[in-house]
DSSP file (Angstrom, degrees, kcal/mol; ACC not computed):
  #  RESIDUE AA STRUCTURE BP1 BP2  ACC     N-H-->O    O-->H-N    N-H-->O    O-->H-N    TCO  KAPPA ALPHA  PHI   PSI    X-CA   Y-CA   Z-CA
    1    1 A M              0   0    0      0, 0.0     2,-0.4     0, 0.0     0, 0.0   0.000 360.0 360.0 360.0 125.3    0.0    0.0    0.0
    2    2 A K        -     0   0    0      0, 0.0     3,-0.0     0, 0.0     0, 0.0  -0.745 360.0-144.0 -92.3 134.6    1.4    3.4   -1.0
    3    3 A T        -     0   0    0     -2,-0.4     0, 0.0     1,-0.1     0, 0.0  -0.707  33.5 -94.0 -90.9 148.0    0.9    6.4    1.2
    4    4 A P     >  -     0   0    0      0, 0.0     4,-2.2     0, 0.0     5,-0.3  -0.286  32.1-123.2 -58.8 145.5    0.4    9.8   -0.3
    5    5 A Y  H  > S+     0   0    0      1,-0.2     4,-2.4     2,-0.2     5,-0.2   0.894 107.6  50.9 -59.7 -43.6    3.6   11.8   -0.7
    6    6 A L  H  > S+     0   0    0      2,-0.2     4,-2.7     1,-0.2    -1,-0.2   0.929 111.2  46.8 -63.5 -46.7    2.4   14.8    1.3
    7    7 A N  H  > S+     0   0    0      1,-0.2     4,-2.4     2,-0.2     5,-0.2   0.925 114.4  46.0 -63.2 -45.4    1.2   12.7    4.3
    8    8 A S  H  X S+     0   0    0     -4,-2.2     4,-2.2     1,-0.2    -1,-0.2   0.887 113.1  51.7 -64.7 -37.6    4.4   10.7    4.5
    9    9 A R  H  X S+     0   0    0     -4,-2.4     4,-2.4    -5,-0.3    -2,-0.2   0.933 110.6  47.2 -63.6 -46.3    6.4   13.8    4.1
   10   10 A V  H  X S+     0   0    0     -4,-2.7     4,-2.5     1,-0.2    -2,-0.2   0.933 113.9  46.3 -62.7 -47.1    4.6   15.6    6.9
   11   11 A S  H  X S+     0   0    0     -4,-2.4     4,-2.5     1,-0.2    -1,-0.2   0.878 111.7  53.1 -64.2 -36.5    4.8   12.7    9.3
   12   12 A H  H  X S+     0   0    0     -4,-2.2     4,-2.6    -5,-0.2    -1,-0.2   0.917 109.8  47.5 -63.3 -43.6    8.5   12.3    8.4
   13   13 A V  H  X S+     0   0    0     -4,-2.4     4,-2.4     2,-0.2    -2,-0.2   0.916 112.3  49.3 -64.4 -43.5    9.2   15.9    9.2
   14   14 A C  H  X S+     0   0    0     -4,-2.5     4,-1.8     1,-0.2    -2,-0.2   0.922 113.9  45.6 -61.9 -44.2    7.4   15.7   12.5
   15   15 A F  H  X S+     0   0    0     -4,-2.5     4,-2.8     1,-0.2     5,-0.2   0.901 110.8  55.0 -64.5 -40.4    9.3   12.6   13.5
   16   16 A D  H  X S+     0   0    0     -4,-2.6     4,-2.9     1,-0.2     5,-0.3   0.914 106.5  49.8 -59.3 -45.7   12.5   14.2   12.4
   17   17 A R  H  X S+     0   0    0     -4,-2.4     4,-1.9     1,-0.2    -1,-0.2   0.911 113.5  45.7 -63.4 -42.2   12.1   17.2   14.6
   18   18 A K  H  X S+     0   0    0     -4,-1.8     4,-2.2     2,-0.2    -2,-0.2   0.948 116.2  44.7 -64.2 -48.8   11.3   15.1   17.7
   19   19 A S  H  X S+     0   0    0     -4,-2.8     4,-2.8     1,-0.2    -2,-0.2   0.882 112.8  50.5 -67.0 -38.9   14.2   12.6   17.1
   20   20 A T  H  X S+     0   0    0     -4,-2.9     4,-2.5    -5,-0.2    -1,-0.2   0.886 110.3  50.8 -67.3 -36.8   16.7   15.4   16.3
   21   21 A F  H  X S+     0   0    0     -4,-1.9     4,-2.1    -5,-0.3    -2,-0.2   0.924 113.2  45.1 -64.1 -44.2   15.8   17.2   19.5
   22   22 A L  H  X S+     0   0    0     -4,-2.2     4,-2.5     2,-0.2    -2,-0.2   0.905 114.2  48.9 -65.7 -41.5   16.2   14.1   21.5
   23   23 A M  H  X S+     0   0    0     -4,-2.8     4,-2.7     2,-0.2    -2,-0.2   0.884 109.4  53.0 -64.3 -38.4   19.5   13.2   19.8
   24   24 A Y  H  X S+     0   0    0     -4,-2.5     4,-2.1     2,-0.2    -2,-0.2   0.914 111.2  45.8 -63.8 -43.3   20.7   16.8   20.4
   25   25 A K  H  X S+     0   0    0     -4,-2.1     4,-2.0     2,-0.2    -2,-0.2   0.911 114.3  48.5 -64.6 -42.4   20.0   16.5   24.1
   26   26 A L  H  X S+     0   0    0     -4,-2.5     4,-2.4     1,-0.2    -2,-0.2   0.879 109.5  53.0 -65.1 -38.1   21.6   13.1   24.2
   27   27 A L  H  X S+     0   0    0     -4,-2.7     4,-3.0     2,-0.2    -2,-0.2   0.917 107.8  50.2 -63.0 -43.9   24.6   14.4   22.4
   28   28 A I  H  X S+     0   0    0     -4,-2.1     4,-2.2     1,-0.2    -1,-0.2   0.906 110.7  50.6 -60.4 -41.3   25.1   17.3   24.9
   29   29 A Y  H  X S+     0   0    0     -4,-2.0     4,-1.9     2,-0.2    -2,-0.2   0.916 112.3  46.5 -61.4 -44.5   24.9   14.7   27.7
   30   30 A I  H  X S+     0   0    0     -4,-2.4     4,-2.4     1,-0.2    -2,-0.2   0.912 111.7  50.9 -64.4 -43.3   27.5   12.5   26.0
   31   31 A L  H  X>S+     0   0    0     -4,-3.0     5,-1.8     1,-0.2     4,-0.8   0.856 108.3  52.4 -65.3 -34.4   29.8   15.5   25.3
   32   32 A K  H  <5S+     0   0    0     -4,-2.2     3,-0.3    -5,-0.2    -1,-0.2   0.899 110.1  49.0 -65.3 -40.0   29.5   16.6   29.0
   33   33 A L  H  <5S+     0   0    0     -4,-1.9    -2,-0.2     1,-0.2    -1,-0.2   0.897 112.3  47.1 -64.5 -40.6   30.5   13.0   30.0
   34   34 A L  H  <5S-     0   0    0     -4,-2.4    -1,-0.2    -5,-0.1    -2,-0.2   0.601 107.0-133.0 -77.4 -10.6   33.5   13.2   27.6
   35   35 A N  T  <5 +     0   0    0     -4,-0.8     2,-0.9    -3,-0.3    -3,-0.2   0.844  54.8 145.9  62.6  37.7   34.3   16.7   29.0
   36   36 A T     >< +     0   0    0     -5,-1.8     4,-1.6     1,-0.2    -1,-0.2  -0.718  12.3 164.6-103.6  80.8   34.8   18.3   25.6
   37   37 A N  H  >  +     0   0    0     -2,-0.9     4,-2.4     1,-0.2    -1,-0.2   0.839  68.8  58.3 -69.2 -34.1   33.5   21.7   26.4
   38   38 A Q  H  > S+     0   0    0      1,-0.2     4,-2.2     2,-0.2    -1,-0.2   0.934 107.2  46.7 -61.6 -46.7   34.9   23.4   23.3
   39   39 A L  H  > S+     0   0    0      1,-0.2     4,-2.2     2,-0.2    -1,-0.2   0.880 112.0  51.5 -63.9 -38.6   33.0   21.1   20.9
   40   40 A M  H  X S+     0   0    0     -4,-1.6     4,-2.4     2,-0.2    -1,-0.2   0.905 109.3  49.9 -65.4 -41.2   29.8   21.6   22.8
   41   41 A Q  H  X S+     0   0    0     -4,-2.4     4,-2.3     2,-0.2    -2,-0.2   0.899 109.3  51.8 -64.4 -40.2   30.2   25.4   22.7
   42   42 A I  H  X S+     0   0    0     -4,-2.2     4,-2.2     1,-0.2    -1,-0.2   0.922 111.7  47.2 -60.8 -44.0   30.8   25.2   18.9
   43   43 A L  H  < S+     0   0    0     -4,-2.2    -2,-0.2     1,-0.2    -1,-0.2   0.881 112.5  49.1 -65.3 -38.2   27.6   23.1   18.5
   44   44 A L  H  < S+     0   0    0     -4,-2.4     3,-0.3     1,-0.2    -1,-0.2   0.848 110.6  50.8 -71.2 -32.8   25.6   25.5   20.7
   45   45 A V  H  < S+     0   0    0     -4,-2.3     2,-1.3     1,-0.2    -2,-0.2   0.932 109.9  50.4 -69.0 -45.5   26.8   28.5   18.8
   46   46 A R     X  +     0   0    0     -4,-2.2     4,-1.2     1,-0.2    -1,-0.2  -0.671  64.9 161.2 -95.7  82.7   25.9   27.1   15.4
   47   47 A K  H  >  +     0   0    0     -2,-1.3     4,-0.6    -3,-0.3    -1,-0.2   0.748  68.7  59.7 -76.5 -22.0   22.3   26.0   16.0
   48   48 A T  H  4 S+     0   0    0     -3,-0.2     4,-0.3     1,-0.2     3,-0.3   0.937 118.5  27.2 -71.7 -45.4   21.5   25.8   12.3
   49   49 A T  H  > S+     0   0    0      1,-0.2     4,-2.4     2,-0.1     3,-0.3   0.602 104.1  83.3 -89.3 -12.0   24.1   23.2   11.4
   50   50 A S  H  X S+     0   0    0     -4,-1.2     4,-3.2     1,-0.2     5,-0.2   0.800  81.9  60.9 -66.8 -28.6   24.2   21.7   14.8
   51   51 A I  H  X S+     0   0    0     -4,-0.6     4,-1.8    -3,-0.3    -1,-0.2   0.941 111.8  38.2 -64.3 -45.4   21.1   19.4   14.2
   52   52 A R  H  > S+     0   0    0     -4,-0.3     4,-2.3    -3,-0.3    -2,-0.2   0.914 118.5  49.6 -69.5 -41.8   22.9   17.6   11.4
   53   53 A C  H  X S+     0   0    0     -4,-2.4     4,-3.3     1,-0.2     5,-0.3   0.895 109.1  53.5 -61.7 -40.1   26.2   17.7   13.2
   54   54 A A  H  X S+     0   0    0     -4,-3.2     4,-2.6     2,-0.2    -1,-0.2   0.921 110.1  45.6 -62.9 -44.8   24.5   16.3   16.3
   55   55 A T  H  X S+     0   0    0     -4,-1.8     4,-2.1     2,-0.2    -1,-0.2   0.913 116.7  45.5 -65.9 -41.6   23.0   13.3   14.5
   56   56 A L  H  X S+     0   0    0     -4,-2.3     4,-2.3     2,-0.2    -2,-0.2   0.934 116.2  44.9 -66.1 -46.4   26.3   12.6   12.7
   57   57 A L  H  X S+     0   0    0     -4,-3.3     4,-3.2     2,-0.2     5,-0.2   0.878 111.8  52.9 -66.5 -37.5   28.4   13.0   15.8
   58   58 A L  H  X S+     0   0    0     -4,-2.6     4,-2.5    -5,-0.3     5,-0.2   0.923 110.8  47.1 -63.7 -43.7   26.0   10.9   17.9
   59   59 A G  H  X S+     0   0    0     -4,-2.1     4,-1.8    -5,-0.2    -2,-0.2   0.905 114.7  47.2 -61.9 -41.8   26.2    8.1   15.4
   60   60 A F  H  X S+     0   0    0     -4,-2.3     4,-2.8     2,-0.2    -2,-0.2   0.921 112.9  48.2 -65.1 -45.0   30.0    8.4   15.3
   61   61 A L  H  X S+     0   0    0     -4,-3.2     4,-2.4     2,-0.2    -2,-0.2   0.899 111.8  48.3 -66.0 -41.1   30.3    8.4   19.1
   62   62 A T  H  X S+     0   0    0     -4,-2.5     4,-0.6    -5,-0.2    -1,-0.2   0.884 115.9  44.9 -66.9 -36.6   28.0    5.5   19.6
   63   63 A F  H  < S+     0   0    0     -4,-1.8     3,-0.5    -5,-0.2    -2,-0.2   0.889 114.8  48.7 -69.9 -39.6   29.9    3.5   17.0
   64   64 A Y  H  < S+     0   0    0     -4,-2.8    -2,-0.2     1,-0.2    -3,-0.2   0.847 109.0  52.0 -70.3 -35.8   33.3    4.6   18.4
   65   65 A N  H  <        0   0    0     -4,-2.4    -1,-0.2     1,-0.2    -2,-0.2   0.613 360.0 360.0 -79.2 -11.8   32.4    3.7   22.0
   66   66 A K     <        0   0    0     -4,-0.6    -1,-0.2    -3,-0.5    -2,-0.1   0.490 360.0 360.0 -73.5 360.0   31.3    0.1   21.1
């Protein structure tokens, strides 16, 4: 069953915003644990790119810590 493009797009965006916000909070928590204050300040300063950076860094950190 195919879902309409608009509906799937809207739900995807809504899910994206929630997940990126949670990932961003989790990333800040991880960075506090790692004690890398400079990197956290850079992410907090650049809020436009920080959402993508946060998801990428979170994925990298979880992969790196395994």
